N, C-alpha and C positions, 0 to 999 in steps of 0.2 A: 512422225507419230509427234506431235507437239503436246509436248507433257507438261502442263500447270497446276495448281491448287491442289495437286493429288498428295501432298503431306498430310492435309487435313481431310479427314474420310468422316463426316457425319452417318453413322449408322442407325437407320431407322428400327423396324422392327423385323425380327429376321423369323420367317417360317421354321417350324419345326420338322424334321425328316430324321427318321431313322433308319442304318444302314441295315441292308439286306443281308445275305451271307457271302453273296459274289461284291469285291472288292472294286468302286470307281469315283473319283470325286477325291482322292486322297491325295494330298501331299506326302510323300516318303523323305524329301529334301527340303528342310525348311531352310531359306536367308533371305534376309530383306536387307536393304540399302536404303537409308532416307538420302536424299538431295534437294536442296534449298526448293527448287520447282519442282520436282516429283521425284522420281525413283527410278533405277536403271534395275531390271531382273533378274536376279543371280541364278546360277546353274539350278534347274532343281524346281524353280520356283512354278512354273506352271509346264507342267510334265506331260500334259494332253495337247498342248499348243506347239504345232511345227512348222515348217516352210515349206512351200510349194514354188517348185523351180521349173522351169521350160527350157529345155534345149534349142539351141539356134547354133548354125554353122560354129564347129570348132568349139563354142562355149554353151554358156548355161547363164539364165538370166533369175533371179529371185522375180516372183510373180507376185503371191499371195500367202494367207495366212490359213493352215489346217486344223480340223481337231480330229482329234482319235478319238472313236466311240468303240473299235472293236480291235482284234490282232490284225485283221485284214482290212478294216474301212476306216476313211477318214472321211469327214465331211466341210465343205467348202461353197462359197459364193456361186453359182453357175457361171458368173460371166467372167470367174477367174480364167475359167477352160476354154474361154474363146479367145483366140488371137489378135489382139489390139488393133493390128496394121492391117491384116487382111480379113479381118471379120469373118473368118472360119474358124468353126469348131476344131479345137486340137486334139489330134490322135493321142491316145495313152502312151503311146511310144515316145513323143517327144516333152512328158512330164514324168518329174519324179519329187519324191517328198525327201526331207529330212524332218527326221525327230531327236529329241533331247538335245537340241542345238540353242544356243545363246547368243554367240558370234559368229554372225554368216562367214567372216573371213579366216576365222581361225580352225585351226584340226583338232576337235574336242572328244576326248577317250569317251564321251556319254553318247557318242553323236550315232545314231544309223540312218541310213540312205534305201529307201525302197522305189523301186520303179513301181509304175503305174499299169496294172492289166486292165480294167475296164472305168471309164468314165460314165456314169449316171445321171444325166442331166433333168431335174424337173422337166414334165411333158409340156406345161404350164409358160415355161420359162419365157419372158418378151425382154428383148435387149433393149426398149427405149423406156418403157415403164419400170423395168425391172423386178417386175410382176416373177413370185415365183423363182426368187435368184437364189437357186439352193441344187447343190449337184453333190452327188456320193463318187468316191473313188475306192475301188478294189485295188490292193495292193499285189504285186507278183510274190511277194515275200510275205513269211507273217512277222508282223512286230516284235520283239523281244522285251517284254514289260521289265521295267529297272527303275531304280529308284528317281532316274531323270524320265521316264517313259511310261505313262499311264493313261488309263482311260478316264473320260468323262463321264460323269452321271446325265441320264435324260431326264428330262421334267416329266412328274407325274401330277397326277389330279388336277385341280382345277386351274384351266388353260385362259381364263380372263384376265384380260390387262388391268383391269381394276387391282389386282390380284399383286401386283407388280410395280404400279406407279408409286413413285418417290423411293423406292428401292434403289439401292447403289450396285451396281453393277463392274467388274473391271473387263478391260480389255489388254493385250497385249500385241506386239506386234513389230515389225520392221519398217514400217511406212514412212514416206517422208516426211521430214521435220517442218518447222518453219523456214526455213533455208533451204527447200527444197533439195536436201540431201538425205541418201538414205545411212541410217546407222549402223554401224557394228554390230552393237548391243541391241538385244532384245529389251524394247521398254514395256513399261505397261503404265495405264491409267485409270482411273475410277470416274463414273459418270453414274447419273443417277437418269433413272427410266421417268419419261414424261406424259402427261396423257396426249390423246389424240387433238383434244382441242386445243393445248396448248402448242403443242407441233403444229398445226394446221394455223393457228393466228399466228405465229411468227413470220410465216410468208405462205399464204393461202396459194397464191399460185404457181408456186413450185412444189410444195409438198401435197398437194391434191392430185397431182401427177404421178408421185411416186408413193404416197401412202396407202395401204390397201387394207380394208378391215378386216380383223382376225389374223392378218398373214404379216403384217409390220408393225413395230412399234419405233418410237425415236427415244434417245437419248442423249444428253449432253448438258454442259452448265452456261454454254454459250458465253464463256468469259475467258476461252483461249485455249482450254482443254480440247483437242481434236483429234481424231484420226486421220490419218492422211491416206495418200495411193500408196498400196502395198500392205496396208492394214487390213484391206477386203479378204473376205473368206475367214479370217479368224473369227473366234466365238467371243461372245459375254459372257461373261460366268459370274453367277451369283453363290452367295455362300448361306447354304440352307442347313441348318445344323450342323455336322460334323462332316458336310460333303459339301464337293462345288459341283455346280450343277450349270449344262449348258440352257442358257434361255433365250440368246441372241447369235446371228450370224451376220458380222457387220457387210451391209452392200453398197451403200451409197451416200452422199454428202452434197451440200450445197458447194458449187465451185464458182468461181470467178468467172465470168466469160474471158475476159481480157486474158489472164496467166493460168487459168484451168486450176488454179491452186484451190483447196479445200479452204473455205471462209470459216476461220476457228471460233467464230462465234454464231454460228449456225448449230442446227441439232442434226445429229447423226441417223440414218434411217437401217432398220437391222431388220433380216427376217426373224418371226418369233418361230425359233426352233419349236416349242410346245405347239402349234398349229401343225407342223408336220411330222409329227410322231408315227400316226400310222403309215404315212408314206417311206418314211427311214424304215420302219419294221416291215415293210413290204418288199422290202430288197435286203435288209439286213438283220441277223440274227442277233440281238440283245439281250446277252447275260446278265451283265451288271445291271443291276436298278436297286432303287430305295422306294420307301414307300412314305407316303405324307400321312401325318396325324389328321384329323377330322378338323381341328381347327388349329389357326396360327399362334404363336406364342412368341409375344415380345421379349421378353426377357424368362430366365431361369426363374424357380423357385428358390426363395434367398430363407437365410436363415432366421429364426426369430430369437435365435439367443444373443445377446449385445456382448457375452463373452467371447464371442468369436473371434471381435476384432480388437480384444485385448491387447494393449502393448507396453514392451516393457517398461518405458519412460513415462507413461500417460499422456504423451502429448496429443491434445485432443484432435488437433485440424492433422496429425500425420498420415501420411500416401492417399490423399484424397482423389480416388479415379473421377476422371471426366467424363468418361463414356458412361452408358447405360450399362446395368448389368449384364455379364455375360457375353458384351462384346469382345469378339476375338481378337487377341495382340494384335495380330496380324494389321487389324483394318484401323489400327489407330495412328493418329499423324504423331508427329513429332514434337511440336511447338507448343511448350508448357505442361507437356504429357509427364516429364520427369525431372522436376524443378530440385530435385537435392541431389543430382549428378554435377560433379566439379572436375576439374583439370587442378591438379596439383604443379605450382609451377616453381621452380628454381633459379636464381639468377646466375648466370655465367661470369665469374670474375674476370676473366680477360675480356670477352667482348660486351658484357653489361647487359645484352639480351637475355629474355626471359623464356626457359624451355619447358615444354610441355613435359611431366614426366609418368605422371599417374593418375587414377581417379581417384577422389574423394567422395564420399557419400554424406551428405547432410542427414543426421541422426537426431539434431536439436537446433535452436536458433542458433547457438555459439560452440557446435562441436562435429566433427565430423569423423567417420570411421574412415582408414586405409588399409594397408599392408603396410606390417613394419618395414619392410625390406624399400619401401617408397621413399621413407625419411631419413633413410640414413644418410651419415654424412658423406659425402661427394667431394674427388678432388678438383678444387679448382670452381665448387660450385655450392650454393648455399640456399636453403631452404627459405620462400620467400611467401610468398601467396598461394591463394585457393582462385579460380573463376568459374562462377555459376553463369547459368541462362547462357550457354554458349552451346551450337549446334553443328558449328563447321569451323574446325582449328583452325584454318589457313585463311581465314577472311575476318575481318575486323568487323562487320556487321552483316547478318544474315538474313535473308530477304525470304519473306513468304508471299504467296498469294492466296489470300483467303477469301472465298466467296467475292471474287471479284476485285478485291481491294488487297494493296500491298504493305505487308506488316514488316517492320524493320525491328531485329532486336540487337541489342548491344550485351555484351557480358560484362557481369558484375563481379569486379576484384576486391578481394577483402584479406587482411597481412594476416599472416599466421602470427598467432602471441604464444603458444607452446605444443609441446608434442608430451604424449605420455605411450614409450611403446611397451608392448608385455614384457613382463622380467625375465618370463621364459622362452622368448623369442630365439629361433633358431638351434632350441636343444629338444628336441634330435634334430636335425638338418632340416631346416624350409619349416616346421612347426611353431606353431603358436605366431604366424604371420600375421599380426595386427596391433593396429597404434591407434590411438586418439587423437585427432587435432583441435586444439582450443582456436578459436577465431577470435582477432583482435575487436570484433563489435557483431552485434547481434546481426541476422537478416531475416527478412520477412516473408523467404521463400519459404515453402511447403518441404520439412521433412518427410522421409522415409519412414515408416512404423519398424519399430523390432519387435518380435517375436519374443513371448513371456518364454521365462526361464524353463526347459524342459519340453518345448514344443518341437517336435521332431520336424525335419524338411520333409513337406509333404510329396507323397511320390503317386498321387493322383489329381495333381493339379497343373496344368501348363506353366511351366518354369521359363524364365526368360533371362538373357544376358544384354546389355546394353551398355553401349561405351564408342569409345576409339579403338581403333585398329595400331598398331606398331607395323608399317610398312615404309617402302620409302616413296612411294607415291606424294605429288606434291597435295593432291586435295584428301583433305581429314574428315571425311563426313561421318555423321553419327549412324551408327550400324546396332541393328538388333537382331537376336539371333535366337531360336528354342533350343533350348537344353534339357537333355535327359539325364537322368540319374543314371550312374555306371555302380555295377556291383564293387562293392570296397574292398573285398579281400581278393578278387582277381586283379584290379589297380594295384592293390599292396603289393601281391605276390611280382607283378610286372615291374614295378619301381625298385624291389629289392633287386633284381636283377643288373641295374645300373648302380646299386651302392647307394640308394636313397629310401630310408626306413621311416614308412609314413606313421603318423601317431594315430595309434589306436583308442587313447582314450577318448573319443569323439570329437575331436577338433579339426578335424579334417574330412572332406568328403571327396567323391569322383564324379565326374560329369562330362558330357561330352557334349561338343556343338559342331558344326559345319565351318572350318577354318577357311574354306575356301574364299578369295577374293575373285577369283574368276577362274578359268579352267586350267590356268598355269601357276598360278598362285597363291599363295596362302599365307595367313600371319595369323597371330594371337592376337587379343587383347592387351592395349597398355594392363600394367598393374592395378589390381583392386577393383577390377569391374564388378557392378553389383550384378548379382544372381537373386531374381527376384520374382514373387509372385502376387497375385491378387485373393485376396479374401472377400468373400461377399458376407455384408450383414443386411439388416433388412430395408436398410432403402439406399445403400451405397457400397463399391467397392474399396478396399484399401489395399495400397501395397506395401507387401514385408519385403525384409530384407532378409533372405535366406544365407548367402554365402558371400565372400568377395575371391575374385580369382588369385590365387597363389603362383603357380607355377605350373608348367608343363613340359612335354618333351621340346629340346631345340629344334627339330625337324617337324612341322606342323603336318607334313605329308605323312606321319607314324601314326596312323587310327587306331593301332593298336594299345595305344597310351593315351589314356585320360587325363583331361586336365583337372588338377586340385586345385580345390578353392577349400580357403577357410569356412568354417561353420560358424556363422558369427552366434546362434544361439548356443553354444557352448562355454562363451566368454560373456555372458550376461550378467553374471556377479560383479567381475572385474570391469567391465564398462559402465554399471550403474555406481560402482563406489568411486571412478574416476572421475564419474561426473559429477558428483556430492563434493567431492575433494575438492574441486577445482571451479566450483559455480560462484 
C-alpha cells in the first residue's frame, strides 16, 4: 500500500449513529503512530481487519484482506477466492485467515488462525467486469473476540452514494507498496469518497467497464495514496458517531498495462457494502447492529457558556483547535496540531552534541511547563534550549504531503533563560514533579490552555497523550495514545508495594495507555509528555493541559502498574505566581 498525505486528514460532516446493546465497530485497544508520509497501524488499531492466506505446496502465501462480521463469518472480495494462475475457484481447504495480526512475519500473541469451512461467492460475480465482487467465508472454528479482534458494524439506513460523497474512509492492508514489495506491518490510509461523475470523468474508457450503478463507488486523492495488490478484499471503514462501519470492500484499481502496478494517481473502485446488506443477511445472522438518526449531524451541540473555555493565564489564543467541533482525535493529522509541544535539550560537555531529554509544554509565549526531574543537573551535561515545531526527532527537516503539495518544516530552537523547580519536589519521593522554564525570547507559536484553579481532570472526555517515546530504534516519530484515568487508591496501594508513596493531596493522578511499540517491544514516553483534552466552546474547541507524565514502572509490560502523572491544575497558584515574578 502506498501511503502518502494521510498525516493530514480533513474530516467533513459525521453522520450520527447510536449504539445498539450489541457491540460492533469498537476499538478496544487504541494506539496510533504518526509518520511523515503516513502511518503504520499498531496492534489493535483495526481489530476487524484480517489476512487471508492460500495454501500452496509446502507453504502458504498472503492473498487478500478480510473483515470480521460475526464469530463465524468474514467478508472479502470474490476475486480473492479465485486462483490467479489457474483461474479456478479455490476450495475452502486451501484457504485460512489470520485475525488480530499486524505483522505478517512475526508470531503475535493476539493472533488467531481459522480454517475456512465454506466460501459463498456472490452468484452474479463476473471476473472481467468485477461486478458483484463480494464473497463470504464461513470459518471452521468460532472467533474469540478480544481487544485485538472485534466485529465491524454494517451500514444501516440511507444507502445512496450522495450520502457519503466527500466523506473520509479508512483502508488497511498489507498490499504491495510503491516499490512492489510486500510490507511486514499492517498499513493504513485515508481516502475521500468521490462522486460517480468524478470517477468516470477521470478515465471514462476504464471506469465505465468496472463501475456498476448502486453496487460500486470510487475513492482516492489521485495524489499518490493508493491501495496496491494485496489490499483487495479489505474494507473501507467510516467513523459514524462512536462506531466504525463497513461501507466498502476493495475491489480493483487502474493498472499500468506494462508493469501491472496500480496507478497511484487513479481512483480505487470499491464494492458498496451497503448495497449488499440483504445478500449478506440471507447467509449470515447479524446480531451486532447500530441505528441511524433521522438526520445527519455535522458537529455535536456546543456549549454556549463562555466560561467553559476560561483558562488560568487568560491567554486569548491558547489551545485553538484546527478541526471542526467533535472531530475524533484519531482523525487529526500531526502537522501544526500541537504547536505547544517541545523537546528539552541538554548539551553533552564531552561531545558538544545536543541531546533530547524530555518534553516541554508551551503555556505562555515566554514560559513552558515540564517535570522537575527533567531539568535537574546532570553529570557532563548542561541544560541549553528547547526545540519547537518538530515532528520526527531523527531528521533535520520533516516532510509532509498535503493535498498533493510537499510541505517541509524545520524546528525552532530557543535558548533557556531560567528554570524554577517546585520547592517541594521529591517530598515525598517523586511528588511535586513540576518545573517552569523561562525562554530567552518570546515565540509566536500557540500555547496550550491551562485549566482554572479547582477544575478537576474530566473523567467523561477523551484524554490523550502525545509526544516521543524512549526506545532504542533510530526512528523517532511523534506518537499519540488514548489515555484512561485509573483508580487512584488502587494505584496508590500498588506503588506502596514498591516503597513509593503517592501524594494524596491531589498533586498526582494515575492513568493507563497502550505502551506497545509493536507486539514484542514497549516503551514509555520521554518525561513530561502532555496529557491533554479538548473542551468545546460555542464556535471552536480548545486544548487544555490536564497533567504531565512523571513516572511509571520500569517494566512497561507490567500492566498492573498505572503510570503516574503530575496534576497540573493542583499547581495553579504556584504557576501563576511564578509567571508574575518573572514576566
